[in-house]
N, CA, C and O atoms as a Tripos MOL2 file, in Angstrom:
@<TRIPOS>MOLECULE
protein
  132   131    33     0     0
PROTEIN
NO_CHARGES

@<TRIPOS>ATOM
      1 N           0.8460   -1.2040    0.0010 N.3       1 MET1
      2 CA         -0.0030    0.0000   -0.0050 C.3       1 MET1
      3 C           0.8850    1.2550    0.0000 C.2       1 MET1
      4 O           0.5890    2.2330   -0.6870 O.2       1 MET1
      5 N           1.9630    1.2160    0.7720 N.am      2 ALA2
      6 CA          2.8440    2.3950    0.8590 C.3       2 ALA2
      7 C           3.4210    2.7040   -0.5220 C.2       2 ALA2
      8 O           3.5060    3.8660   -0.9200 O.2       2 ALA2
      9 N           3.8130    1.6610   -1.2440 N.am      3 VAL3
     10 CA          4.3790    1.8700   -2.5770 C.3       3 VAL3
     11 C           3.3320    2.4680   -3.5030 C.2       3 VAL3
     12 O           3.6210    3.3860   -4.2690 O.2       3 VAL3
     13 N           2.1170    1.9440   -3.4280 N.am      4 LYS4
     14 CA          1.0460    2.4520   -4.3010 C.3       4 LYS4
     15 C           0.7510    3.9130   -3.9670 C.2       4 LYS4
     16 O           0.5090    4.7290   -4.8570 O.2       4 LYS4
     17 N           0.7760    4.2340   -2.6560 N.am      5 LYS5
     18 CA          0.4900    5.6180   -2.2390 C.3       5 LYS5
     19 C           1.5470    6.5730   -2.7970 C.2       5 LYS5
     20 O           1.2160    7.6350   -3.3250 O.2       5 LYS5
     21 N           2.8300    6.1870   -2.6760 N.am      6 SER6
     22 CA          3.8970    7.0410   -3.1710 C.3       6 SER6
     23 C           3.7870    7.1680   -4.6920 C.2       6 SER6
     24 O           4.0510    8.2350   -5.2450 O.2       6 SER6
     25 N           3.4010    6.0890   -5.3650 N.am      7 LEU7
     26 CA          3.2550    6.1320   -6.8210 C.3       7 LEU7
     27 C           2.1790    7.1280   -7.2070 C.2       7 LEU7
     28 O           2.3670    7.9330   -8.1180 O.2       7 LEU7
     29 N           1.0380    7.0720   -6.5070 N.am      8 TRP8
     30 CA         -0.0510    8.0200   -6.7950 C.3       8 TRP8
     31 C           0.4020    9.4450   -6.4940 C.2       8 TRP8
     32 O           0.0160   10.3840   -7.1910 O.2       8 TRP8
     33 N           1.2290    9.6060   -5.4450 N.am      9 ASP9
     34 CA          1.7170   10.9400   -5.0910 C.3       9 ASP9
     35 C           2.5550   11.5070   -6.2340 C.2       9 ASP9
     36 O           2.4190   12.6800   -6.5830 O.2       9 ASP9
     37 N           3.4150   10.6840   -6.8140 N.am     10 VAL10
     38 CA          4.2540   11.1150   -7.9370 C.3      10 VAL10
     39 C           3.3810   11.4360   -9.1420 C.2      10 VAL10
     40 O           3.5910   12.4490   -9.8090 O.2      10 VAL10
     41 N           2.3940   10.5700   -9.4280 N.am     11 ILE11
     42 CA          1.4940   10.7940  -10.5710 C.3      11 ILE11
     43 C           0.7680   12.1140  -10.4000 C.2      11 ILE11
     44 O           0.6720   12.8970  -11.3450 O.2      11 ILE11
     45 N           0.2560   12.3700   -9.2040 N.am     12 LEU12
     46 CA         -0.4750   13.6270   -8.9580 C.3      12 LEU12
     47 C           0.4410   14.8350   -9.1840 C.2      12 LEU12
     48 O           0.0290   15.8250   -9.7890 O.2      12 LEU12
     49 N           1.6750   14.7480   -8.7000 N.am     13 LYS13
     50 CA          2.6210   15.8650   -8.8760 C.3      13 LYS13
     51 C           2.9110   16.0910  -10.3530 C.2      13 LYS13
     52 O           2.9890   17.2340  -10.8040 O.2      13 LYS13
     53 N           3.0720   15.0050  -11.1100 N.am     14 VAL14
     54 CA          3.3510   15.1300  -12.5490 C.3      14 VAL14
     55 C           2.1620   15.7560  -13.2520 C.2      14 VAL14
     56 O           2.3300   16.6510  -14.0800 O.2      14 VAL14
     57 N           0.9550   15.2910  -12.9290 N.am     15 VAL15
     58 CA         -0.2600   15.8390  -13.5600 C.3      15 VAL15
     59 C          -0.3930   17.3310  -13.2640 C.2      15 VAL15
     60 O          -0.7060   18.1220  -14.1530 O.2      15 VAL15
     61 N          -0.1570   17.7030  -12.0220 N.am     16 ILE16
     62 CA         -0.2520   19.1220  -11.6340 C.3      16 ILE16
     63 C           0.8070   19.9390  -12.3720 C.2      16 ILE16
     64 O           0.5260   21.0450  -12.8350 O.2      16 ILE16
     65 N           2.0140   19.4060  -12.4820 N.am     17 ALA17
     66 CA          3.0970   20.1210  -13.1820 C.3      17 ALA17
     67 C           2.7350   20.3240  -14.6500 C.2      17 ALA17
     68 O           2.9240   21.4110  -15.1970 O.2      17 ALA17
     69 N           2.2130   19.2710  -15.2850 N.am     18 VAL18
     70 CA          1.8280   19.3600  -16.7060 C.3      18 VAL18
     71 C           0.6860   20.3470  -16.8640 C.2      18 VAL18
     72 O           0.7000   21.1700  -17.7800 O.2      18 VAL18
     73 N          -0.3040   20.2770  -15.9820 N.am     19 ALA19
     74 CA         -1.4490   21.1910  -16.0650 C.3      19 ALA19
     75 C          -0.9760   22.6390  -15.9040 C.2      19 ALA19
     76 O          -1.4480   23.5290  -16.6110 O.2      19 ALA19
     77 N          -0.0550   22.8700  -14.9840 N.am     20 SER20
     78 CA          0.4720   24.2250  -14.7790 C.3      20 SER20
     79 C           1.2050   24.7070  -16.0340 C.2      20 SER20
     80 O           1.0540   25.8590  -16.4420 O.2      20 SER20
     81 N           1.9990   23.8200  -16.6430 N.am     21 ALA21
     82 CA          2.7450   24.1760  -17.8570 C.3      21 ALA21
     83 C           1.7760   24.5080  -18.9800 C.2      21 ALA21
     84 O           1.9640   25.4980  -19.6870 O.2      21 ALA21
     85 N           0.7330   23.6840  -19.1530 N.am     22 VAL22
     86 CA         -0.2570   23.9210  -20.2110 C.3      22 VAL22
     87 C          -0.9740   25.2390  -19.9560 C.2      22 VAL22
     88 O          -1.1750   26.0230  -20.8830 O.2      22 VAL22
     89 N          -1.3580   25.4880  -18.7240 N.am     23 ALA23
     90 CA         -2.0640   26.7290  -18.3750 C.3      23 ALA23
     91 C          -1.1570   27.9220  -18.6640 C.2      23 ALA23
     92 O          -1.6230   28.9460  -19.1630 O.2      23 ALA23
     93 N           0.1280   27.7990  -18.3560 N.am     24 GLY24
     94 CA          1.0810   28.8730  -18.6110 C.3      24 GLY24
     95 C           1.2160   29.1550  -20.0960 C.2      24 GLY24
     96 O           1.2540   30.3120  -20.5150 O.2      24 GLY24
     97 N           1.2890   28.0820  -20.9010 N.am     25 VAL25
     98 CA          1.4040   28.2500  -22.3590 C.3      25 VAL25
     99 C           0.1380   28.9040  -22.9140 C.2      25 VAL25
    100 O           0.2140   29.8320  -23.7190 O.2      25 VAL25
    101 N          -1.0270   28.4110  -22.4790 N.am     26 LEU26
    102 CA         -2.2920   28.9830  -22.9680 C.3      26 LEU26
    103 C          -2.3960   30.4500  -22.5350 C.2      26 LEU26
    104 O          -2.8150   31.3030  -23.3170 O.2      26 LEU26
    105 N          -2.0190   30.7330  -21.3040 N.am     27 GLY27
    106 CA         -2.0680   32.1030  -20.7910 C.3      27 GLY27
    107 C          -1.1290   32.9900  -21.6020 C.2      27 GLY27
    108 O          -1.4840   34.1190  -21.9430 O.2      27 GLY27
    109 N           0.0730   32.4870  -21.9160 N.am     28 GLY28
    110 CA          1.0320   33.2560  -22.7040 C.3      28 GLY28
    111 C           0.5000   33.5330  -24.0940 C.2      28 GLY28
    112 O           0.6470   34.6400  -24.6110 O.2      28 GLY28
    113 N          -0.1190   32.5290  -24.7030 N.am     29 ASN29
    114 CA         -0.6850   32.7170  -26.0500 C.3      29 ASN29
    115 C          -1.8210   33.7270  -26.0180 C.2      29 ASN29
    116 O          -1.9490   34.5460  -26.9290 O.2      29 ASN29
    117 N          -2.6490   33.6760  -24.9760 N.am     30 ALA30
    118 CA         -3.7690   34.6120  -24.8450 C.3      30 ALA30
    119 C          -3.2190   36.0360  -24.7070 C.2      30 ALA30
    120 O          -3.7600   36.9760  -25.2900 O.2      30 ALA30
    121 N          -2.1420   36.1870  -23.9340 N.am     31 MET31
    122 CA         -1.5320   37.5220  -23.7540 C.3      31 MET31
    123 C          -0.9960   38.0430  -25.0830 C.2      31 MET31
    124 O          -1.1430   39.2240  -25.3960 O.2      31 MET31
    125 N          -0.3640   37.1470  -25.8750 N.am     32 ASN32
    126 CA          0.2010   37.5700  -27.1590 C.3      32 ASN32
    127 C          -0.9080   37.9940  -28.1270 C.2      32 ASN32
    128 O          -0.7180   38.9000  -28.9380 O.2      32 ASN32
    129 N          -2.0690   37.3300  -28.0350 N.am     33 LEU33
    130 CA         -3.1690   37.6790  -28.9350 C.3      33 LEU33
    131 C          -3.6970   39.0510  -28.5460 C.2      33 LEU33
    132 O          -4.6320   39.5520  -29.1710 O.2      33 LEU33
@<TRIPOS>BOND
     1     1     2 1
     2     2     3 1
     3     3     4 2
     4     3     5 am
     5     5     6 1
     6     6     7 1
     7     7     8 2
     8     7     9 am
     9     9    10 1
    10    10    11 1
    11    11    12 2
    12    11    13 am
    13    13    14 1
    14    14    15 1
    15    15    16 2
    16    15    17 am
    17    17    18 1
    18    18    19 1
    19    19    20 2
    20    19    21 am
    21    21    22 1
    22    22    23 1
    23    23    24 2
    24    23    25 am
    25    25    26 1
    26    26    27 1
    27    27    28 2
    28    27    29 am
    29    29    30 1
    30    30    31 1
    31    31    32 2
    32    31    33 am
    33    33    34 1
    34    34    35 1
    35    35    36 2
    36    35    37 am
    37    37    38 1
    38    38    39 1
    39    39    40 2
    40    39    41 am
    41    41    42 1
    42    42    43 1
    43    43    44 2
    44    43    45 am
    45    45    46 1
    46    46    47 1
    47    47    48 2
    48    47    49 am
    49    49    50 1
    50    50    51 1
    51    51    52 2
    52    51    53 am
    53    53    54 1
    54    54    55 1
    55    55    56 2
    56    55    57 am
    57    57    58 1
    58    58    59 1
    59    59    60 2
    60    59    61 am
    61    61    62 1
    62    62    63 1
    63    63    64 2
    64    63    65 am
    65    65    66 1
    66    66    67 1
    67    67    68 2
    68    67    69 am
    69    69    70 1
    70    70    71 1
    71    71    72 2
    72    71    73 am
    73    73    74 1
    74    74    75 1
    75    75    76 2
    76    75    77 am
    77    77    78 1
    78    78    79 1
    79    79    80 2
    80    79    81 am
    81    81    82 1
    82    82    83 1
    83    83    84 2
    84    83    85 am
    85    85    86 1
    86    86    87 1
    87    87    88 2
    88    87    89 am
    89    89    90 1
    90    90    91 1
    91    91    92 2
    92    91    93 am
    93    93    94 1
    94    94    95 1
    95    95    96 2
    96    95    97 am
    97    97    98 1
    98    98    99 1
    99    99   100 2
   100    99   101 am
   101   101   102 1
   102   102   103 1
   103   103   104 2
   104   103   105 am
   105   105   106 1
   106   106   107 1
   107   107   108 2
   108   107   109 am
   109   109   110 1
   110   110   111 1
   111   111   112 2
   112   111   113 am
   113   113   114 1
   114   114   115 1
   115   115   116 2
   116   115   117 am
   117   117   118 1
   118   118   119 1
   119   119   120 2
   120   119   121 am
   121   121   122 1
   122   122   123 1
   123   123   124 2
   124   123   125 am
   125   125   126 1
   126   126   127 1
   127   127   128 2
   128   127   129 am
   129   129   130 1
   130   130   131 1
   131   131   132 2
@<TRIPOS>SUBSTRUCTURE
     1 MET1         2 RESIDUE 1 A MET
     2 ALA2         6 RESIDUE 1 A ALA
     3 VAL3        10 RESIDUE 1 A VAL
     4 LYS4        14 RESIDUE 1 A LYS
     5 LYS5        18 RESIDUE 1 A LYS
     6 SER6        22 RESIDUE 1 A SER
     7 LEU7        26 RESIDUE 1 A LEU
     8 TRP8        30 RESIDUE 1 A TRP
     9 ASP9        34 RESIDUE 1 A ASP
    10 VAL10       38 RESIDUE 1 A VAL
    11 ILE11       42 RESIDUE 1 A ILE
    12 LEU12       46 RESIDUE 1 A LEU
    13 LYS13       50 RESIDUE 1 A LYS
    14 VAL14       54 RESIDUE 1 A VAL
    15 VAL15       58 RESIDUE 1 A VAL
    16 ILE16       62 RESIDUE 1 A ILE
    17 ALA17       66 RESIDUE 1 A ALA
    18 VAL18       70 RESIDUE 1 A VAL
    19 ALA19       74 RESIDUE 1 A ALA
    20 SER20       78 RESIDUE 1 A SER
    21 ALA21       82 RESIDUE 1 A ALA
    22 VAL22       86 RESIDUE 1 A VAL
    23 ALA23       90 RESIDUE 1 A ALA
    24 GLY24       94 RESIDUE 1 A GLY
    25 VAL25       98 RESIDUE 1 A VAL
    26 LEU26      102 RESIDUE 1 A LEU
    27 GLY27      106 RESIDUE 1 A GLY
    28 GLY28      110 RESIDUE 1 A GLY
    29 ASN29      114 RESIDUE 1 A ASN
    30 ALA30      118 RESIDUE 1 A ALA
    31 MET31      122 RESIDUE 1 A MET
    32 ASN32      126 RESIDUE 1 A ASN
    33 LEU33      130 RESIDUE 1 A LEU
């Protein structure tokens, strides 16, 4: 269970990082427009 929990923790961090990067790119494009 501990291993699965840490795995989900890493997955959540990666998803949040990707979402933040995508939001930043979209925000930058909106600013340029």
